[in-house]
GUTIKOL-708847 format. One record per residue (C-alpha): z, x, y; residue number from 1; residue in three letters. Coordinates in Angstrom, 1 decimal. Each point is the difference from the previous one (the first is absolute). Example, Ala and Ser with C-alpha at 12.3 -4.5 7.8 and 13.67 -1.06 7.14 Angstrom:
BEGIN
<node><w>7.8</w><u>12.3</u><v>-4.5</v><n>1</n><res>ALA</res></node>
<node><w>-0.7</w><u>1.4</u><v>3.4</v><n>2</n><res>SER</res></node>
END
This chain:
BEGIN
<node><w>61.0</w><u>99.1</u><v>119.2</v><n>1</n><res>UNK</res></node>
<node><w>-1.4</w><u>3.2</u><v>1.1</v><n>2</n><res>UNK</res></node>
<node><w>-0.6</w><u>2.1</u><v>-4.1</v><n>3</n><res>UNK</res></node>
<node><w>-0.7</w><u>-1.6</u><v>-3.3</v><n>4</n><res>UNK</res></node>
<node><w>3.9</w><u>-0.1</u><v>-1.1</v><n>5</n><res>UNK</res></node>
<node><w>-1.5</w><u>-0.5</u><v>-4.1</v><n>6</n><res>UNK</res></node>
<node><w>-2.4</w><u>2.2</u><v>0.5</v><n>7</n><res>UNK</res></node>
<node><w>1.9</w><u>3.1</u><v>1.0</v><n>8</n><res>UNK</res></node>
<node><w>2.9</w><u>-0.4</u><v>-2.1</v><n>9</n><res>UNK</res></node>
<node><w>-2.3</w><u>-0.9</u><v>-3.4</v><n>10</n><res>UNK</res></node>
<node><w>-1.3</w><u>3.0</u><v>0.6</v><n>11</n><res>UNK</res></node>
<node><w>3.5</w><u>2.5</u><v>0.7</v><n>12</n><res>UNK</res></node>
<node><w>1.1</w><u>-1.7</u><v>-3.1</v><n>13</n><res>UNK</res></node>
<node><w>-2.6</w><u>1.3</u><v>-2.0</v><n>14</n><res>UNK</res></node>
<node><w>-0.2</w><u>3.2</u><v>1.4</v><n>15</n><res>UNK</res></node>
<node><w>4.8</w><u>-0.7</u><v>-1.0</v><n>16</n><res>UNK</res></node>
<node><w>-1.5</w><u>-1.4</u><v>-3.5</v><n>17</n><res>UNK</res></node>
<node><w>-2.5</w><u>3.7</u><v>-0.9</v><n>18</n><res>UNK</res></node>
<node><w>2.8</w><u>2.5</u><v>2.1</v><n>19</n><res>UNK</res></node>
<node><w>3.0</w><u>-1.1</u><v>-2.6</v><n>20</n><res>UNK</res></node>
<node><w>-2.1</w><u>0.0</u><v>-2.4</v><n>21</n><res>UNK</res></node>
<node><w>-1.8</w><u>3.4</u><v>0.3</v><n>22</n><res>UNK</res></node>
<node><w>3.8</w><u>1.2</u><v>0.3</v><n>23</n><res>UNK</res></node>
<node><w>1.7</w><u>-1.6</u><v>-2.7</v><n>24</n><res>UNK</res></node>
<node><w>-2.4</w><u>1.5</u><v>-2.0</v><n>25</n><res>UNK</res></node>
<node><w>-0.3</w><u>3.1</u><v>1.2</v><n>26</n><res>UNK</res></node>
<node><w>3.7</w><u>-0.6</u><v>-0.8</v><n>27</n><res>UNK</res></node>
<node><w>-0.1</w><u>-0.4</u><v>-3.8</v><n>28</n><res>UNK</res></node>
<node><w>1.6</w><u>-3.3</u><v>0.3</v><n>29</n><res>UNK</res></node>
<node><w>-1.9</w><u>-3.2</u><v>-2.9</v><n>30</n><res>UNK</res></node>
<node><w>-2.2</w><u>-2.2</u><v>1.4</v><n>31</n><res>UNK</res></node>
<node><w>1.8</w><u>-2.9</u><v>-0.8</v><n>32</n><res>UNK</res></node>
<node><w>1.8</w><u>1.6</u><v>3.5</v><n>33</n><res>UNK</res></node>
<node><w>-2.1</w><u>1.7</u><v>2.0</v><n>34</n><res>UNK</res></node>
<node><w>-1.2</w><u>-4.3</u><v>-0.8</v><n>35</n><res>UNK</res></node>
<node><w>2.9</w><u>-0.9</u><v>1.6</v><n>36</n><res>UNK</res></node>
<node><w>0.7</w><u>2.1</u><v>2.9</v><n>37</n><res>UNK</res></node>
<node><w>-3.6</w><u>-0.3</u><v>0.6</v><n>38</n><res>UNK</res></node>
<node><w>0.2</w><u>-3.6</u><v>0.6</v><n>39</n><res>UNK</res></node>
<node><w>3.7</w><u>-0.1</u><v>1.8</v><n>40</n><res>UNK</res></node>
<node><w>-1.7</w><u>2.7</u><v>2.0</v><n>41</n><res>UNK</res></node>
<node><w>-2.9</w><u>-1.7</u><v>1.1</v><n>42</n><res>UNK</res></node>
<node><w>2.4</w><u>-3.1</u><v>0.5</v><n>43</n><res>UNK</res></node>
<node><w>1.8</w><u>1.2</u><v>2.3</v><n>44</n><res>UNK</res></node>
<node><w>-3.3</w><u>2.1</u><v>2.1</v><n>45</n><res>UNK</res></node>
<node><w>-1.6</w><u>-3.4</u><v>0.6</v><n>46</n><res>UNK</res></node>
<node><w>3.5</w><u>-1.8</u><v>1.1</v><n>47</n><res>UNK</res></node>
<node><w>0.7</w><u>3.0</u><v>1.9</v><n>48</n><res>UNK</res></node>
<node><w>-3.5</w><u>0.7</u><v>1.8</v><n>49</n><res>UNK</res></node>
<node><w>-0.3</w><u>-4.6</u><v>0.6</v><n>50</n><res>UNK</res></node>
<node><w>2.7</w><u>0.9</u><v>2.1</v><n>51</n><res>UNK</res></node>
<node><w>-0.3</w><u>3.6</u><v>1.8</v><n>52</n><res>UNK</res></node>
<node><w>-3.7</w><u>-2.2</u><v>0.6</v><n>53</n><res>UNK</res></node>
<node><w>1.4</w><u>-3.4</u><v>1.9</v><n>54</n><res>UNK</res></node>
<node><w>2.6</w><u>2.2</u><v>1.7</v><n>55</n><res>UNK</res></node>
<node><w>-3.0</w><u>2.2</u><v>1.6</v><n>56</n><res>UNK</res></node>
<node><w>-2.1</w><u>-3.1</u><v>0.2</v><n>57</n><res>UNK</res></node>
<node><w>3.0</w><u>-0.8</u><v>1.5</v><n>58</n><res>UNK</res></node>
<node><w>-0.2</w><u>2.3</u><v>2.9</v><n>59</n><res>UNK</res></node>
<node><w>-3.0</w><u>0.2</u><v>0.3</v><n>60</n><res>UNK</res></node>
<node><w>-0.3</w><u>-3.3</u><v>1.8</v><n>61</n><res>UNK</res></node>
<node><w>2.9</w><u>-0.1</u><v>1.8</v><n>62</n><res>UNK</res></node>
<node><w>-1.3</w><u>3.4</u><v>1.7</v><n>63</n><res>UNK</res></node>
<node><w>-3.7</w><u>-1.6</u><v>0.0</v><n>64</n><res>UNK</res></node>
<node><w>2.1</w><u>-3.7</u><v>2.5</v><n>65</n><res>UNK</res></node>
<node><w>2.0</w><u>2.1</u><v>1.7</v><n>66</n><res>UNK</res></node>
<node><w>-3.2</w><u>2.0</u><v>1.1</v><n>67</n><res>UNK</res></node>
<node><w>-1.3</w><u>-2.9</u><v>1.1</v><n>68</n><res>UNK</res></node>
<node><w>2.3</w><u>-1.6</u><v>1.8</v><n>69</n><res>UNK</res></node>
<node><w>0.3</w><u>3.4</u><v>2.1</v><n>70</n><res>UNK</res></node>
<node><w>-3.3</w><u>-0.7</u><v>1.0</v><n>71</n><res>UNK</res></node>
<node><w>0.0</w><u>-3.4</u><v>0.8</v><n>72</n><res>UNK</res></node>
<node><w>3.8</w><u>0.7</u><v>2.1</v><n>73</n><res>UNK</res></node>
<node><w>-2.3</w><u>3.0</u><v>1.6</v><n>74</n><res>UNK</res></node>
<node><w>-2.7</w><u>-2.1</u><v>-0.1</v><n>75</n><res>UNK</res></node>
<node><w>-2.8</w><u>2.4</u><v>-0.8</v><n>76</n><res>UNK</res></node>
<node><w>-3.3</w><u>-1.2</u><v>-0.8</v><n>77</n><res>UNK</res></node>
<node><w>-1.0</w><u>2.3</u><v>-1.9</v><n>78</n><res>UNK</res></node>
<node><w>-0.1</w><u>0.0</u><v>-4.1</v><n>79</n><res>UNK</res></node>
END
């Protein structure tokens, strides 16, 4: 894998947690409601970011493989 999925997804989830918490606090919601929504949002953000990073990783890997195959087929000796 080219990208570190857990690190990126966890960072996105933490940022999402704080953003949703601040939005809830500014909107005047109770602390319990802010906590529930922030935690749910963080879990959803973690899952979504994990899928997105895996998709990006697969696309990058396929592009690197295709580039290497093209180099091998054309006979280029350069890196």
